Residue, then its C-alpha position, 0 to 999 in steps of 0.5 A: m748782766t740780765l743775760l747772765l742772770t737768765l743763764s740756766y744752771s746747766t749752762y753755768i756749770a758748763c761754763v765753769l767746767f770750760i774755764i777749769i779745762i782751760v786752766l788745766i791745759k795751761y797748767y799742763f803746758n807750763l809744766i811741760e815747758n818747765n820740765n823740758k826747757k827746750n822744745y822737744y822737737h826743736y831739740y832733735l833738729k839741733s841734735s847730731f844724734k839719732q832721734l828717738p822713735g815713739p808714739k804720738r802723744l795726746p794733749i794733757i795725758g801724753n801716752l798714758h792711755l797706751l798703758r791702759g788694760y795691762k796688769v803690769p805696765y811693763q807688759a805694755f812697754t814690751d808690746l810697744s817695743l814690737k812697733y818702736g824698737k828697743i829704745y823709744h820715747l813716751q810722754l807720760g803726762t808731764v813727764s818725758s820718759v825713755v823706755v829701754h829694752g835689751l840686755d846690752n842697752i840696760r847694761e849701758v844705763l846701769i853699768q857703763k854710764s851709771n854716773h849719767f843715770d844715777s838720779r831717781p824720780n821725784f815720786d820715788r820714795h826709796v832712799d839708798t843707804l850704805v849698810r855696814f853689817s854689824k858684828y851682832a848679825a855676823n856672829n848670831n848664827n842662831n838668829n834664823n834658827d830662832n825665827c823659824t822655830v817661832i814661826t812654826k809654833p802656831v802651825i805645827e799642831p792645827q790641821n786647818p789652813v793657815s794665813i801664812k802672810d800673817y806669820l811671814l811678815p812679822t817674822c821677816c820684820n823681826i829678822f830685820l830689827r834684830y839684824f840692823c838694830s839688835a832689837n828685842d825679839y818682838l816675834k817671840k814676845t808676841n807668841d809667848n802670849n799664845n796669841h799672835n795678835d797680842n802684841h798689837e803695836y808690833i803687828s800694826f807696825v808690820n801692817d803699816f809697812d805692808k800697806i805702804f809697800y803695796e801703795v808704792n808698787q801701784g801706779y797712779a795717774y797723779d805721778f805723771l799728772p800732778f794736778l790730779k793730786f786733789f783726787y788722791f788726798k784721802k788715799m795719801n792721807k792714809v799713807i801719811k798716817h801709816s808713815e806717822n805710825i811707823r815713825k812713832f814706833v821707831l822713836k819709841h822702841l828703837i831710838r829712845d834708849r840710844l838717842n841721848t847716849n849717842i848724841n851726847g857721846e856717851k857709850t851704848p852697849n855696842d860702843d864697847n867695840d869702837d877700839d877694833g873699828d867696829d861701829g856696832d849695828f846699823l842703828d849705832c852707825l846712823l846715830k854716830n853720824v848724827r852726832k858728827s852732824e850735831n858737833k859740826k853745827k856747834m862749831e859753826d856760828g849760826g850754822e844749820g848743818g845739812d843732810g850730809g857731808e863728806d865726813g859721813s855726818i847726817d841729820m836726824e831726819t835723814a837717819l830716821f828715813s834711812l832706818e825706816d827704809i832699810i827696815g821696810g825691806h822686810s815687806a818685799v821679802g815677806n811678800f816674795l815668800v808668800k807668792l813663792l809658796t803659791f808656785l809650790v802649792d800642790n806642786k809635788t815634784v818641786q817639793d820632793n826635789i827640795k826634800k831630797e836635797i834636805d834629806r841628803r844633809e841629814k839635818d833637822f834644821i837647814s842653815l846657810d852653811d847648806r846652801q852650796y849643797m842644795p842647788y835645786t833649792e837655790s834654783v827654786i828661789m831664783e825661778g821665783l825671782r825671775m817670775l816675781s821680780s818687781p820692775i827695776v826702780p826708774h832712773v833719771s838722767n842727770q845730764d844730756t847723754t846717749i843710750a845706744g846712740y840715741h840722745v837723751k836729755k837731762d832729767t829724762l825718766i828712764f824705764l828699764n824693762n827687766y820684765e822682758l828680760n825675765m819673760s821673753e821667749n827669745l831668752w827662756s823656754d816656756p817662760y810662763k812655766f815655773d821651772p827651777t831646772r832652767f837654773i841648773n847646769g845639765d852637765t854639772g848639776f850646779k846652779t847657773k845664772p844667765q847673764h840676762f837674769l838681773p833680779f836685783g838690777g845692776g851697777k851702783r843702784s842695784c838692790m843693796g838687800y839682795k843677800l838678805v832676800q837670798f839668805i832669808s828665802f833659803v832658810f825659810l823655804s828649806n825648813v818649811v818644806n822639810h817639816f810640812e807639805i804645802l797644799s792648797v785650800p779647797g776652793e781657792k785658786y792659785n794659778d792667777v799670780t801676777i807676774g812681774n809684781l811683788s806686792l800683795p794686798t795686806q788682807t791676802k791669806 
């Protein structure tokens, strides 16, 4: 006891830190044991398949240190493939993962064995939903026209530089709200007040989505080292606050007017089309399936229902998450368009080629009907997708399986390196150069799409919003180039666009 009392303060701190380290190490190995029910190396000894190569792992962090120093982690994956091959194992903290390179191997995961790899990692916040396009969206040909007109109003008169992201994201969000929810034209209301920031509630709603989009596209150590979560409380509380703000807006402006009518089975304006099999818009479809769930629960004595059923019924929480996720897709479209414009800044050749196609149409406003006649403009968008596509969202194996003959355990995280497909010198000439002509067939002049170009993934987990990305991008780019010349702001640099990463900080100009 006397000895303990005479310990110096520094020695006491050292002892405490030592105990903490021991606890963390024990926690780490417990997680490894839980995630990998069988010893990793013992597993390979018993396996009749090829053993996955990979670097030796360090205690606690595994191979996380190998990703240090890269703007985009997938660049590290490409470099590691030069040593370990097209398929190799990485231990990222507590998470056992496999990195897959090469078109054939990626297709095996996405298409040939898609039912083996259709799970998602626990830290993935995106929820896949089945979209049924509404009659409103299909018939409203003026939707994009109206939005393009609204977005250009604030920039037609001034000759000063414009913070394009501040206009693009609200416009994209407005399109999504009208398309999926038949919602009011929030953007027009905002601009009718002659002040883009007058509608603070709507602008905050858009910014909350953008901040979340940026956060989920960042890699954090605690995704793979859960015991570090304590150090991210402040950051995550901000994200939670953004999510809460989004939920309040959705409930107040999108759900409130239709919630009771759908739950109680009464008609809404879009329900008049039920006789011809149309389910109204996406929001109506969700709420009708919530009603199924409510009715099902009433029929079950003491039943609590569930988050889904074979009849398509879902609970309200699942419906809200689905709605918020689909609306949140506007952030990806808006960020893509902002980055795409940086490739066109002072690139007079590309802008002139787009303008030539527009002039041949002899129209003041370019619509989706003109896509088939404007292959170069389409190729500009495809080249932007090649250079800017975010990594394919990781998959998780839902059973013991194989990739190219290598045994992959159940619950293994699967990284598909589409960065290599987009930037490999073996697949593209001068891959770091923005060159839309690589998507033009030199003989026919028509747009062409190489097999190894997979900007939206593939198989049943492919991006469900890819058509919206293409349509909105085409209409926006065509009409902006038709009416404006895209120039740089003096003193600003535009040659440092991060390849293979779509998100931009909210304050980006």
